[in-house]
N, CA, C and O atoms as a MOPAC input file, in Angstrom:
PM7 MOZYME 1SCF
protein

 N     -9.06200 1    75.62600 1   -31.10300 1
 C     -8.69600 1    75.45000 1   -32.38100 1
 C     -6.59600 1    74.29600 1   -32.78200 1
 O     -5.51300 1    74.08800 1   -32.23500 1
 N     -7.52400 1    73.91900 1   -34.33000 1
 C     -6.73100 1    72.64600 1   -34.26000 1
 C     -5.34200 1    73.11100 1   -34.20200 1
 O     -5.08000 1    74.05300 1   -33.45400 1
 N     -4.33100 1    72.50800 1   -34.97300 1
 C     -3.19700 1    72.96700 1   -35.08600 1
 C     -3.13200 1    72.08500 1   -36.32700 1
 O     -3.71000 1    71.00700 1   -36.46800 1
 N     -1.99000 1    72.97900 1   -37.60100 1
 C     -2.10900 1    71.98200 1   -38.46400 1
 C     -0.67700 1    71.55400 1   -38.62500 1
 O      0.26700 1    72.01100 1   -37.98000 1
 N     -0.62200 1    70.72300 1   -39.46100 1
 C      0.90800 1    70.69500 1   -39.63900 1
 C      1.08300 1    69.27000 1   -40.68100 1
 O      0.34700 1    68.45800 1   -41.24100 1
 N      2.32200 1    69.50900 1   -40.55700 1
 C      2.93300 1    68.53000 1   -42.20500 1
 C      3.58300 1    67.69100 1   -42.23500 1
 O      4.56200 1    68.06200 1   -41.58800 1
 N      3.80800 1    66.39800 1   -42.67200 1
 C      4.73500 1    65.75300 1   -42.37000 1
 C      5.96800 1    65.63300 1   -43.53300 1
 O      5.71000 1    65.49300 1   -44.72900 1
 N      7.25100 1    65.70400 1   -43.03000 1
 C      8.39600 1    65.98300 1   -44.15200 1
 C      8.97700 1    65.67700 1   -44.25000 1
 O      9.50500 1    64.98700 1   -43.37700 1
 N      9.46800 1    65.86900 1   -45.39300 1
 C     10.14800 1    64.44600 1   -46.53800 1
 C     11.80800 1    64.12500 1   -46.27700 1
 O     12.42900 1    63.98300 1   -47.33100 1
 N     12.34300 1    64.03600 1   -45.45100 1
 C     13.67700 1    63.13800 1   -45.04700 1
 C     14.41500 1    63.24500 1   -45.73000 1
 O     15.51600 1    63.79500 1   -45.71600 1
 N     13.33500 1    62.19100 1   -47.10600 1
 C     14.72100 1    61.11100 1   -47.97700 1
 C     15.28600 1    62.04400 1   -48.63400 1
 O     14.53600 1    62.86700 1   -49.15800 1
 N     16.85500 1    62.21200 1   -48.81900 1
 C     17.30400 1    62.98600 1   -49.53300 1
 C     18.35500 1    63.83500 1   -47.95500 1
 O     19.18600 1    64.72100 1   -48.15200 1
 N     18.13100 1    63.46400 1   -47.01100 1
 C     18.35900 1    64.92900 1   -46.15400 1
 C     19.31000 1    63.95300 1   -45.69500 1
 O     19.26400 1    62.73400 1   -45.86200 1
 N     20.60200 1    64.97300 1   -44.80300 1
 C     21.58900 1    64.41600 1   -43.72500 1
 C     21.09800 1    64.72400 1   -42.77700 1
 O     20.01900 1    64.97800 1   -43.31100 1
 N     20.90800 1    64.96600 1   -41.65000 1
 C     20.12000 1    65.30900 1   -39.83000 1
 C     21.76300 1    65.28600 1   -38.84000 1
 O     21.90100 1    64.36800 1   -38.03200 1
 N     22.53500 1    65.99600 1   -38.94600 1
 C     23.50000 1    66.44400 1   -38.18300 1
 C     23.52500 1    67.19900 1   -36.72800 1
 O     23.31800 1    68.38700 1   -36.97200 1
 N     23.66900 1    67.03500 1   -35.49200 1
 C     23.32500 1    67.71500 1   -34.66000 1
 C     24.35500 1    68.71900 1   -34.30400 1
 O     25.57200 1    68.69000 1   -34.48600 1
 N     23.46900 1    69.76300 1   -33.66400 1
 C     24.46700 1    70.88400 1   -33.82400 1
 C     25.00700 1    71.33200 1   -32.55900 1
 O     25.92900 1    72.11700 1   -32.33800 1
 N     24.11500 1    70.56200 1   -31.61900 1
 C     23.48400 1    71.45600 1   -30.28200 1
 C     23.31800 1    70.88800 1   -29.20500 1
 O     22.82600 1    71.90100 1   -28.70800 1
 N     23.28000 1    70.11400 1   -28.31700 1
 C     23.25100 1    69.08500 1   -27.84600 1
 C     21.27400 1    69.27300 1   -27.26000 1
 O     20.64100 1    70.32900 1   -27.26500 1
 N     20.77100 1    67.94400 1   -26.84600 1
 C     19.53000 1    68.37500 1   -26.30900 1
 C     19.13800 1    69.19400 1   -24.58200 1
 O     19.55800 1    68.97600 1   -23.44500 1
 N     18.43100 1    69.89200 1   -24.99600 1
 C     18.23100 1    70.28800 1   -23.64700 1
 C     16.48000 1    70.94400 1   -22.92000 1
 O     15.35800 1    70.52100 1   -23.19600 1
 N     16.77700 1    71.79500 1   -22.19600 1
 C     14.78000 1    70.56500 1   -21.56200 1
 C     14.25000 1    72.15100 1   -22.70000 1
 O     14.94800 1    73.14800 1   -22.88400 1
 N     13.02000 1    71.92100 1   -23.20800 1
 C     11.95200 1    72.43300 1   -23.89200 1
 C     11.52000 1    73.31000 1   -22.58200 1
 O     11.41600 1    72.67200 1   -21.53400 1
 N     11.12000 1    75.45700 1   -22.52400 1
 C     10.83500 1    74.87400 1   -21.58900 1
 C      9.05100 1    75.81700 1   -21.78300 1
 O      9.04000 1    76.26400 1   -22.93000 1
 N      8.21500 1    76.04900 1   -21.32400 1
 C      6.54600 1    76.16600 1   -21.52300 1
 C      7.16800 1    77.91800 1   -21.87200 1
 O      8.30200 1    78.35900 1   -21.68200 1
 N      6.09000 1    78.54100 1   -22.36400 1
 C      6.16800 1    80.26400 1   -22.72000 1
 C      5.43100 1    80.98300 1   -20.87100 1
 O      4.25200 1    81.11100 1   -20.54100 1
 N      6.53200 1    81.25600 1   -20.17200 1
 C      5.21300 1    81.68900 1   -18.64400 1
 C      5.59600 1    82.99700 1   -18.85100 1
 O      6.73800 1    83.45600 1   -18.82800 1
 N      4.32500 1    83.68300 1   -19.09800 1
 C      4.72200 1    84.91800 1   -17.19500 1
 C      5.96800 1    85.68300 1   -17.80100 1
 O      6.76100 1    84.95200 1   -18.39300 1
 N      6.29300 1    87.11600 1   -17.75000 1
 C      8.52900 1    87.28800 1   -17.57600 1
 C      8.75400 1    87.65800 1   -15.80100 1
 O      9.82900 1    88.03100 1   -15.33100 1
 N      7.36800 1    87.43500 1   -14.92600 1
 C      7.92600 1    87.66200 1   -13.99100 1
 C      7.33500 1    86.07900 1   -13.88400 1
 O      6.35700 1    85.99400 1   -13.14200 1
 N      7.66600 1    85.12600 1   -14.35400 1
 C      7.71500 1    83.65100 1   -13.26800 1
 C      8.54400 1    83.04400 1   -13.43500 1
 O      8.83700 1    83.28700 1   -14.60600 1
 N      9.44300 1    82.11200 1   -12.94800 1
 C     10.16400 1    80.91100 1   -13.22400 1
 C      9.57800 1    80.22000 1   -14.27600 1
 O      8.40200 1    79.89700 1   -14.44800 1
 N     10.65000 1    80.02600 1   -15.01200 1
 C     10.65500 1    79.04200 1   -16.34600 1
 C      9.95700 1    78.04900 1   -15.75800 1
 O     10.03900 1    77.60300 1   -14.61300 1
 N      8.85300 1    77.57600 1   -17.19700 1
 C      9.20600 1    75.77600 1   -16.42800 1
 C      9.02800 1    74.92000 1   -17.28300 1
 O      8.53300 1    75.19600 1   -18.37600 1
 N      9.29400 1    74.06600 1   -17.03800 1
 C      9.57000 1    72.35200 1   -17.91200 1
 C      8.18300 1    71.83300 1   -19.24900 1
 O      7.11400 1    71.46400 1   -18.76300 1
 N      8.25000 1    71.83800 1   -20.11800 1
 C      7.08600 1    71.83700 1   -20.99200 1
 C      7.00100 1    70.35000 1   -21.35300 1
 O      7.83100 1    69.62700 1   -21.90300 1
 N      5.63700 1    70.06600 1   -20.84500 1
 C      5.81700 1    68.55700 1   -21.56000 1
 C      3.89600 1    68.67900 1   -22.10400 1
 O      3.06300 1    69.57300 1   -22.25800 1
 N      3.96800 1    67.16200 1   -22.23100 1
 C      2.97800 1    67.47200 1   -23.95600 1
 C      2.17000 1    66.83700 1   -23.35500 1
 O      2.20100 1    66.05600 1   -22.40400 1
 N      0.86100 1    67.55600 1   -24.49700 1
 C      0.04900 1    67.52500 1   -23.21200 1
 C     -0.83100 1    66.44300 1   -23.22500 1
 O     -1.83200 1    66.45600 1   -22.50800 1
 N     -0.50500 1    65.28400 1   -24.13800 1
 C     -1.25600 1    64.16700 1   -24.36700 1
 C     -0.93100 1    63.17300 1   -23.73600 1
 O     -1.93800 1    62.94300 1   -23.06700 1
 N      0.06400 1    62.15500 1   -23.41000 1
 C      1.04600 1    61.79100 1   -23.68200 1
 C      1.66100 1    62.26600 1   -22.02300 1
 O      1.45700 1    61.26300 1   -21.33900 1
 N      2.24900 1    63.25200 1   -21.21100 1
 C      2.55100 1    63.57300 1   -20.13300 1
 C      4.40900 1    63.76900 1   -20.14400 1
 O      5.17900 1    64.27000 1   -19.32400 1
 N      4.54600 1    63.34600 1   -21.00600 1
 C      5.73100 1    62.86700 1   -21.25200 1
 C      7.23400 1    64.38100 1   -21.28500 1
 O      7.08900 1    65.41600 1   -21.93400 1
 N      8.24700 1    64.12800 1   -20.60400 1
 C      8.62000 1    65.16400 1   -20.55000 1
 C      9.47000 1    65.82900 1   -22.17100 1
 O     10.13500 1    65.04500 1   -22.84800 1
 N      9.36200 1    66.83000 1   -22.45600 1
 C     10.55400 1    67.51300 1   -23.66300 1
 C     11.18200 1    67.91300 1   -24.17800 1
 O     11.31600 1    68.88100 1   -23.42900 1
 N     12.01500 1    68.15500 1   -25.14000 1
 C     13.53000 1    68.64200 1   -24.62900 1
 C     13.27000 1    69.18300 1   -26.52500 1
 O     12.42100 1    69.12600 1   -27.41400 1
 N     14.25000 1    69.53800 1   -26.34100 1
 C     14.69600 1    70.30800 1   -27.81800 1
 C     15.79100 1    70.24100 1   -28.28600 1
 O     16.57100 1    70.96400 1   -27.66700 1
 N     16.50600 1    69.39500 1   -29.58300 1
 C     17.81100 1    69.66600 1   -30.87700 1
 C     17.50400 1    70.52000 1   -31.50200 1
 O     16.44200 1    71.11500 1   -31.68600 1
 N     19.04300 1    70.65200 1   -32.06700 1
 C     19.11900 1    71.28600 1   -32.75400 1
 C     19.57000 1    70.96100 1   -34.00400 1
 O     20.43100 1    70.09300 1   -33.85500 1
 N     19.41000 1    71.24100 1   -35.25300 1
 C     20.10200 1    69.78300 1   -36.24300 1
 C     20.40900 1    70.36400 1   -36.88200 1
 O     19.90800 1    71.48600 1   -36.81000 1
 N     21.29000 1    70.16800 1   -37.84100 1
 C     21.56700 1    70.70600 1   -38.81800 1
 C     21.39500 1    70.18300 1   -40.29300 1
 O     22.37000 1    69.44300 1   -40.41900 1
 N     20.74800 1    70.15800 1   -41.39100 1
 C     19.88500 1    69.49800 1   -42.29300 1
 C     20.83200 1    69.76900 1   -43.36600 1
 O     20.85600 1    70.90000 1   -43.85100 1
 N     21.34700 1    69.17200 1   -43.64500 1
 C     21.66500 1    69.55600 1   -45.44900 1
 C     21.30700 1    68.87000 1   -46.46200 1
 O     21.32800 1    67.68400 1   -46.13100 1
 N     20.86600 1    69.04200 1   -47.93500 1
 C     20.22300 1    68.21000 1   -48.45800 1
 C     20.56600 1    69.90100 1   -49.74700 1
 O     20.45500 1    71.11900 1   -49.60400 1
 N     21.10500 1    68.73800 1   -51.17500 1
 C     21.01700 1    69.21200 1   -52.50100 1
 C     22.29600 1    70.42500 1   -52.23500 1
 O     22.08800 1    71.60600 1   -52.51400 1
 N     23.41900 1    70.02300 1   -51.75000 1
 C     23.79800 1    71.40700 1   -51.48600 1
 C     23.64100 1    72.29000 1   -50.67800 1
 O     24.24300 1    73.30500 1   -51.02900 1
 N     23.07400 1    72.40300 1   -49.68200 1
 C     22.49600 1    73.49300 1   -49.04300 1
 C     22.18100 1    73.05500 1   -47.61200 1
 O     21.74900 1    71.92200 1   -47.39900 1
 N     22.39900 1    73.97800 1   -46.58200 1
 C     21.88500 1    73.83600 1   -44.68600 1
 C     21.48700 1    74.63500 1   -44.25300 1
 O     21.52900 1    75.79100 1   -44.67300 1
 N     20.90300 1    74.17400 1   -43.12100 1
 C     20.03600 1    74.60000 1   -42.70300 1
 C     19.75500 1    74.32400 1   -40.93900 1
 O     20.47800 1    73.41100 1   -40.53900 1
 N     19.24100 1    74.67000 1   -40.30500 1
 C     19.47400 1    74.61900 1   -38.92900 1
 C     17.87000 1    74.73200 1   -38.74200 1
 O     17.03700 1    75.57200 1   -39.08300 1
 N     17.80800 1    73.29300 1   -37.92600 1
 C     15.93800 1    72.44800 1   -37.74300 1
 C     16.34200 1    72.98100 1   -35.69400 1
 O     17.50100 1    73.10200 1   -35.29700 1
 N     15.41200 1    73.14300 1   -35.00000 1
 C     14.92900 1    73.95100 1   -34.43100 1
 C     13.99400 1    72.47100 1   -34.02700 1
 O     13.05000 1    72.19200 1   -34.76600 1
 N     14.40200 1    71.30900 1   -32.49600 1
 C     13.20600 1    70.69700 1   -33.30900 1
 C     12.83100 1    69.61400 1   -31.89600 1
 O     13.67900 1    68.97800 1   -31.27000 1
 N     11.37200 1    69.62300 1   -31.63100 1
 C     11.11600 1    69.56500 1   -30.03400 1
 C     11.06800 1    67.52500 1   -30.13300 1
 O     10.93000 1    67.20900 1   -31.31500 1
 N     11.10700 1    66.91200 1   -29.67700 1
 C     11.89500 1    66.01400 1   -29.00100 1
 C     11.42300 1    65.35900 1   -27.90700 1
 O     11.76400 1    65.82700 1   -26.82100 1
 N     10.36300 1    63.89600 1   -27.91700 1
 C      9.99800 1    63.51300 1   -26.21300 1
 C     11.81900 1    63.56600 1   -25.80900 1
 O     12.74200 1    63.35300 1   -26.59500 1
 N     11.90300 1    63.88600 1   -24.47300 1
 C     13.40200 1    63.34600 1   -23.18700 1
 C     13.70300 1    61.79800 1   -24.43400 1
 O     14.57500 1    61.41400 1   -25.21300 1
 N     12.59300 1    61.43700 1   -24.02800 1
 C     12.91400 1    59.40300 1   -23.59700 1
 C     13.71700 1    58.94400 1   -25.11200 1
 O     14.61900 1    58.10600 1   -25.08800 1
 N     13.28900 1    59.56700 1   -26.33900 1
 C     12.95500 1    58.71800 1   -27.71700 1
 C     14.60300 1    59.74100 1   -27.88200 1
 O     14.80900 1    60.03300 1   -29.06100 1
 N     15.27900 1    60.06600 1   -27.27600 1
 C     16.91700 1    60.36900 1   -27.90800 1
 C     17.61000 1    59.85000 1   -27.46600 1
 O     17.36800 1    59.59400 1   -26.28700 1
 N     18.77900 1    59.38500 1   -27.97000 1
 C     20.03500 1    58.47300 1   -27.60900 1
 C     21.37900 1    58.76100 1   -26.82700 1
 O     22.37800 1    59.47400 1   -26.92500 1
 N     21.09400 1    58.25900 1   -26.39200 1
 C     21.85100 1    58.33300 1   -24.60600 1
 C     22.91000 1    59.23100 1   -25.54700 1
 O     23.25500 1    59.11200 1   -26.72200 1
 N     23.29800 1    60.26800 1   -24.40300 1
 C     25.53700 1    60.59500 1   -24.49800 1
 C     24.84300 1    61.27800 1   -26.48100 1
 O     25.85100 1    61.83500 1   -26.91500 1
 N     24.00300 1    61.37200 1   -27.31600 1
 C     23.79400 1    62.86600 1   -27.99900 1
 C     25.08700 1    63.75800 1   -28.17800 1
 O     25.14300 1    64.62900 1   -27.31000 1
 N     26.11600 1    63.77500 1   -29.05100 1
 C     26.48800 1    65.02000 1   -28.49900 1
 C     26.51900 1    65.56700 1   -30.80400 1
 O     26.15700 1    65.10000 1   -31.88400 1
 N     27.11300 1    66.60500 1   -30.30800 1
 C     27.11200 1    67.74000 1   -31.81100 1
 C     28.28500 1    66.71500 1   -33.00500 1
 O     28.82600 1    65.62100 1   -32.84800 1
 N     28.29000 1    67.02000 1   -33.35900 1
 C     28.17400 1    65.68200 1   -35.24800 1
 C     27.74800 1    64.56700 1   -35.08000 1
 O     28.16800 1    63.85700 1   -35.99400 1
 N     27.05100 1    63.94700 1   -34.30800 1
 C     26.30500 1    63.25300 1   -34.41100 1
 C     25.43000 1    63.25400 1   -35.89900 1
 O     24.40200 1    63.93000 1   -35.88400 1
 N     25.78400 1    62.51700 1   -37.22000 1
 C     24.71600 1    61.41400 1   -37.05700 1
 C     23.05800 1    60.82800 1   -37.15800 1
 O     22.81700 1    59.62100 1   -37.17100 1
 N     21.88500 1    61.97600 1   -37.23300 1
 C     20.86200 1    61.51100 1   -37.36000 1
 C     19.92600 1    60.97200 1   -38.12700 1
 O     20.11500 1    61.00900 1   -39.34300 1
 N     18.70900 1    60.35200 1   -37.60600 1
 C     17.51800 1    60.19800 1   -38.53300 1
 C     16.14700 1    60.88300 1   -37.50600 1
 O     15.82400 1    60.24000 1   -36.50800 1
 N     15.50200 1    62.02700 1   -37.79600 1
 C     14.68600 1    62.90500 1   -36.81700 1
 C     13.23300 1    61.17300 1   -37.58900 1
 O     13.25700 1    60.74300 1   -38.74300 1
 N     12.52900 1    60.80500 1   -36.76300 1
 C     11.79700 1    59.81800 1   -37.13000 1
 C     10.14300 1    60.59600 1   -36.96100 1
 O     10.10700 1    60.97900 1   -35.79200 1
 N      9.18300 1    60.85900 1   -37.46100 1
 C      7.68600 1    60.90800 1   -37.86000 1
 C      7.63500 1    62.96900 1   -37.83200 1
 O      6.69200 1    63.62500 1   -37.39000 1
 N      9.18300 1    63.65600 1   -38.55600 1
 C      9.42000 1    65.00300 1   -38.51100 1
 C      7.77100 1    65.87200 1   -39.35700 1
 O      7.36200 1    65.88400 1   -40.51800 1
 N      7.31200 1    66.40300 1   -38.22900 1
 C      6.93600 1    67.20700 1   -38.65100 1
 C      6.52700 1    68.62500 1   -38.62200 1
 O      6.39900 1    68.86000 1   -37.42000 1
 N      6.26600 1    69.64200 1   -39.24600 1
 C      5.97700 1    71.16300 1   -39.32200 1
 C      4.71400 1    71.47300 1   -39.36600 1
 O      3.69800 1    71.14300 1   -39.97900 1
 N      5.26600 1    72.67000 1   -38.01900 1
 C      3.40500 1    73.08400 1   -37.86200 1
 C      3.43900 1    74.60000 1   -38.31800 1
 O      4.61700 1    74.93300 1   -38.19100 1
 N      2.68200 1    75.71500 1   -38.80400 1
 C      3.56100 1    77.40000 1   -38.64100 1
 C      2.63600 1    77.87100 1   -37.63900 1
 O      1.43000 1    77.65500 1   -37.51800 1
 N      3.44100 1    78.56200 1   -36.93600 1
 C      2.47600 1    79.53200 1   -36.44800 1
 C      2.91000 1    80.89300 1   -36.89800 1
 O      3.45500 1    81.17200 1   -37.96600 1
 N      2.56700 1    81.73900 1   -35.86800 1
 C      2.45600 1    83.41000 1   -35.91900 1
 C      2.22600 1    83.95100 1   -35.04300 1
 O      1.70200 1    83.29700 1   -34.14200 1
 N      2.55600 1    85.86500 1   -34.73200 1
 C      2.29500 1    86.46700 1   -33.56400 1
 C      2.66900 1    87.05500 1   -34.27800 1
 O      3.57700 1    86.97500 1   -35.10600 1
 N      1.61800 1    88.06400 1   -33.87100 1
 C      1.48500 1    89.60300 1   -33.96300 1
 C      3.45300 1    90.70000 1   -32.92700 1
 O      3.82900 1    90.98200 1   -31.78900 1
 N      3.76800 1    90.79300 1   -33.82400 1
 C      4.16000 1    91.98200 1   -33.61400 1
 C      3.72500 1    93.45300 1   -33.20900 1
 O      2.56300 1    93.67000 1   -32.86700 1
 N      5.01200 1    94.81200 1   -33.26900 1
 C      5.13500 1    95.39200 1   -32.66800 1
 C      4.60100 1    96.30900 1   -33.97100 1
 O      5.37800 1    96.18100 1   -34.91700 1
 N      3.63800 1    97.07000 1   -34.21800 1
 C      2.71100 1    98.16500 1   -34.90100 1
 C      1.75900 1    96.78700 1   -35.89700 1
 O      0.86500 1    95.98100 1   -35.63800 1
 N      2.40000 1    97.06300 1   -36.81900 1
 C      1.72000 1    96.36100 1   -38.18700 1
 C      2.38000 1    94.66900 1   -38.62500 1
 O      2.15300 1    93.79100 1   -39.45700 1
 N      3.48500 1    94.97200 1   -37.24900 1
 C      4.06200 1    93.64900 1   -38.76700 1
 C      3.57700 1    92.35800 1   -37.62100 1
 O      3.09700 1    92.59500 1   -36.51300 1
 N      3.84900 1    90.86600 1   -38.22300 1
 C      3.33400 1    89.38600 1   -37.86700 1
 C      5.06100 1    88.79600 1   -38.36400 1
 O      5.85000 1    88.91600 1   -39.30200 1
 N      4.93500 1    88.02100 1   -36.83600 1
 C      5.76300 1    87.33300 1   -37.16600 1
 C      5.42600 1    85.73900 1   -37.90200 1
 O      4.31600 1    85.30400 1   -37.59700 1
 N      6.13500 1    84.98100 1   -38.68500 1
 C      5.66100 1    83.81700 1   -39.16000 1
 C      6.47100 1    82.73800 1   -38.67800 1
 O      7.15100 1    82.98500 1   -37.68200 1
 N      6.51800 1    81.93200 1   -39.03000 1
 C      7.99400 1    80.64500 1   -39.32900 1
 C      7.05800 1    79.23000 1   -38.97000 1
 O      5.92500 1    79.29400 1   -38.49300 1
 N      7.53800 1    78.36900 1   -39.19300 1
 C      6.94400 1    77.01200 1   -39.11000 1
 C      7.63300 1    76.64900 1   -37.35600 1
 O      8.55200 1    77.28900 1   -36.84700 1
 N      6.96800 1    75.59300 1   -36.76100 1
 C      8.08900 1    74.66400 1   -35.29400 1
 C      8.32700 1    73.53800 1   -36.11900 1
 O      7.76200 1    73.20500 1   -37.16100 1
 N      9.23200 1    73.01300 1   -35.50600 1
 C      9.39900 1    70.69600 1   -35.86100 1
 C      9.53300 1    70.38500 1   -34.45400 1
 O     10.02300 1    70.88300 1   -33.44100 1
 N      8.52500 1    68.76100 1   -35.01800 1
 C      8.38400 1    67.89700 1   -34.00900 1
 C      8.79400 1    66.61600 1   -34.91100 1
 O      8.56600 1    66.37800 1   -36.09700 1
 N      9.39800 1    65.96700 1   -34.03900 1
 C      9.91700 1    64.92300 1   -34.13700 1
 C      9.52300 1    63.64100 1   -33.45600 1
 O      9.30700 1    63.93500 1   -32.28000 1
 N      9.29900 1    62.14900 1   -33.68000 1
 C      8.58500 1    61.80300 1   -31.75100 1
 C      9.83600 1    60.76600 1   -31.87300 1
 O      9.84200 1    59.74400 1   -31.18700 1
 N     10.59100 1    60.98400 1   -32.51500 1
 C     12.25200 1    60.62200 1   -32.12500 1
 C     13.54100 1    60.95500 1   -32.60600 1
 O     13.41300 1    62.07600 1   -33.10000 1
 N     15.06000 1    60.47300 1   -32.76200 1
 C     15.61900 1    60.02200 1   -33.09700 1
 C     16.55900 1    58.99500 1   -32.57300 1
 O     16.92800 1    58.48900 1   -31.51300 1
 N     16.85000 1    58.92100 1   -34.45700 1
 C     17.77600 1    57.85400 1   -34.67400 1
 C     18.88800 1    57.69400 1   -34.90500 1
 O     18.94800 1    57.97600 1   -36.10100 1
 N     20.62500 1    57.21900 1   -34.34100 1
 C     21.66100 1    57.44000 1   -34.83900 1
 C     21.53400 1    56.62400 1   -36.26800 1
 O     20.84800 1    55.61600 1   -36.43200 1
 N     22.22900 1    57.18400 1   -37.12500 1
 C     22.93500 1    56.40600 1   -37.78700 1
 C     24.57200 1    55.86700 1   -38.03100 1
 O     25.60300 1    56.47300 1   -37.73800 1
 N     24.41100 1    54.42700 1   -38.71300 1
 C     26.03100 1    54.19200 1   -38.04900 1
 C     26.77500 1    54.60500 1   -40.04300 1
 O     27.98600 1    54.59300 1   -40.26500 1

């Protein structure tokens, strides 16, 4: 099935690292040990970074998947960054009973430090 995605307009937003990057893990069966996730096209290891996006007096935390090699060295909480090629993809999952959980996942080609 094809995944839908939309390019995210980051003009006017400021992004700050909330939590340092961690390895992205694949969804596995509960009785299986966690495994590192890799990009299905390039085979590159993936990481997840939590960024605070600030825009017009509001803020939200975005959990963004990024290729591990495209995260600046020594990225620390509080660093101001710019996500490159940020896209959002909708997702949905059936929950308990008739409940349906929905949301957006975010992915960027890389992060650049803002000086």
